[in-house]
C-alpha positions in Angstrom: 42.1 201.7 304.2 41.6 204.4 301.1 41.4 208.1 300.9 37.8 209.3 300.7 38.7 211.0 297.2 40.8 207.7 295.6 39.0 204.8 294.0 38.6 201.7 295.8 41.0 198.7 294.5 39.0 195.5 294.0 40.9 193.9 296.8 40.4 196.4 299.3 36.7 196.0 299.0 36.8 192.4 299.3 39.0 192.5 302.4 36.1 195.1 303.6 33.6 192.5 303.2 35.1 189.8 305.1 35.6 192.3 307.9 31.9 193.5 308.4 31.0 189.7 308.1 33.6 188.6 310.7 32.3 191.9 312.5 28.9 191.4 312.4 29.2 187.5 313.6 31.4 188.5 316.7 28.7 191.0 317.8 25.7 188.1 317.3 27.6 184.7 318.3 27.5 183.5 322.1 31.2 182.3 323.3 29.0 179.2 324.5 26.6 178.2 321.8 25.7 178.5 317.9 24.1 181.8 317.1 20.4 180.7 316.8 18.9 181.7 313.6 16.9 185.2 313.4 13.4 184.4 312.7 11.6 186.7 309.9 8.3 187.1 312.4 10.5 188.9 315.1 13.7 190.6 313.6 15.9 191.7 316.1 16.3 195.3 316.0 19.7 197.2 316.4 21.1 198.6 319.8 20.1 202.0 319.6 22.0 204.9 317.4 22.0 208.3 319.4 21.8 209.0 322.7 19.3 211.3 321.9 17.3 208.8 320.0 16.8 210.9 316.7 19.2 208.6 314.9 17.9 207.5 311.2 18.6 206.1 307.7 16.7 206.5 304.6 17.8 205.4 301.3 15.9 204.6 298.1 18.1 202.1 296.4 17.2 200.7 292.6 19.3 198.1 290.5 20.8 194.8 292.1 18.2 195.2 294.6 14.9 197.5 295.0 14.9 198.5 298.2 13.5 201.3 300.6 15.5 201.7 304.0 13.8 203.7 306.8 15.4 202.8 309.9 14.5 204.9 312.8 17.4 204.9 316.0 16.3 201.5 318.0 16.1 199.9 314.8 20.0 200.6 313.6 23.8 200.6 315.0 25.7 203.6 313.7 29.4 204.6 314.2 31.6 206.9 313.0 35.2 208.3 313.0 38.1 210.5 311.7 40.1 208.6 308.8 43.7 207.8 310.5 45.1 210.3 308.7 42.3 212.9 309.6 41.7 214.1 306.0 38.2 213.0 306.3 35.6 211.0 308.1 33.4 208.1 307.8 29.9 207.1 309.5 28.6 203.9 309.3 24.8 202.5 309.5 23.9 199.0 309.9 20.3 196.9 310.3 17.6 194.7 308.5 16.3 194.9 305.3 12.5 195.2 305.1 11.5 192.2 303.3 13.8 189.3 304.2 15.3 190.9 307.4 19.0 190.2 306.2 21.6 192.8 307.6 23.1 195.5 305.4 25.5 198.1 306.0 26.0 201.7 304.7 29.3 203.2 304.7 29.6 207.0 303.8 33.2 208.2 303.4 33.7 212.0 303.2 35.9 214.9 303.7 34.3 217.7 304.8 35.2 221.6 304.4 35.2 222.3 308.0 36.1 220.4 311.1 32.7 221.2 312.6 29.5 222.9 311.7 28.2 222.8 308.3 29.2 222.0 304.7 27.6 221.7 301.5 28.2 220.3 298.2 30.5 217.3 300.0 31.6 214.7 297.9 31.2 211.4 299.3 32.3 207.6 298.7 29.4 205.1 299.5 29.9 201.5 300.1 27.4 199.2 300.4 27.5 195.7 302.1 24.7 192.4 302.2 26.5 190.9 305.4 26.5 187.5 304.8 25.2 187.2 301.4 29.1 187.8 299.4 27.5 191.5 298.1 29.2 194.5 298.1 28.6 197.7 296.0 31.2 200.8 296.4 31.4 203.9 294.2 34.9 203.9 293.9 35.4 207.2 293.8 33.9 211.1 294.5 32.3 211.9 291.1 29.3 209.7 291.4 27.6 211.2 294.8 27.2 214.2 296.5 25.8 215.5 300.1 23.8 218.5 299.7 24.4 219.9 303.3 26.2 218.2 306.4 26.1 219.4 309.5 28.2 218.2 312.5 27.5 219.2 316.4 28.7 218.3 319.6 26.6 215.5 321.4 25.5 216.6 325.0 27.5 214.6 327.8 29.1 212.6 325.0 32.8 213.9 325.1 34.4 213.4 322.0 31.5 212.5 320.3 29.6 214.6 317.3 26.1 213.7 315.7 26.5 213.9 312.0 23.6 214.7 309.7 23.1 214.7 305.9 21.7 214.4 302.9 22.3 213.6 299.7 22.1 211.7 296.4 23.8 209.7 293.8 23.8 210.2 290.0 25.5 206.5 289.2 25.2 203.3 290.3 27.7 201.8 293.0 29.9 198.7 291.2 29.2 195.6 292.4 32.4 194.1 293.8 31.7 190.7 291.6 31.4 192.6 288.4 27.8 192.3 288.3 24.7 194.7 288.1 25.2 198.0 289.8 23.2 199.5 293.0 21.9 203.1 292.8 21.4 205.1 295.4 19.2 207.7 294.2 18.6 209.4 297.6 19.7 209.2 300.7 19.4 210.9 304.4 20.8 210.1 307.7 21.6 211.3 311.7 24.4 209.0 313.0 27.1 209.4 315.6 31.3 209.7 315.1 33.9 209.9 318.1 36.4 212.3 317.5 39.4 209.7 319.3 
């Protein structure tokens, strides 16, 4: 995987899209029967994010798609962990889009100033994946998005896991992997989890 401070090559973006799409399929497929289509009348919510039930993701997207995301804990899945070289962390959030109930995934890659506690002005790479649609957007660098304040705290009763919360903004659009119109996250707020293991 790429470093938080290094632009993401197109080949890596395409690989991320394929992996995310396959992992989404694996979670929803039944071993002996085809996956039933999701009903737009009663979309399946996420399995929950934090044991304290206060996980969330809010994001305002404009450009290639105009979406206002407001997922609460039960509506999303979240995960995270350190980068292989321990130079930073990555947290992910997945849920359904508000209008057509398509699966959408956000990946925030960052290198906080401290191993735990509060960091301010943290550069962040943001990747947005529209799973099953072949659409991927990435900021490809640390100069487009910033987390104003990032906090990390232990999760009671969950060894090696921490609650990660942040709020931030982007000043430039994430580029489309196919060269099409970009996607701007003018603001975002989140609270999720990451494992130290």
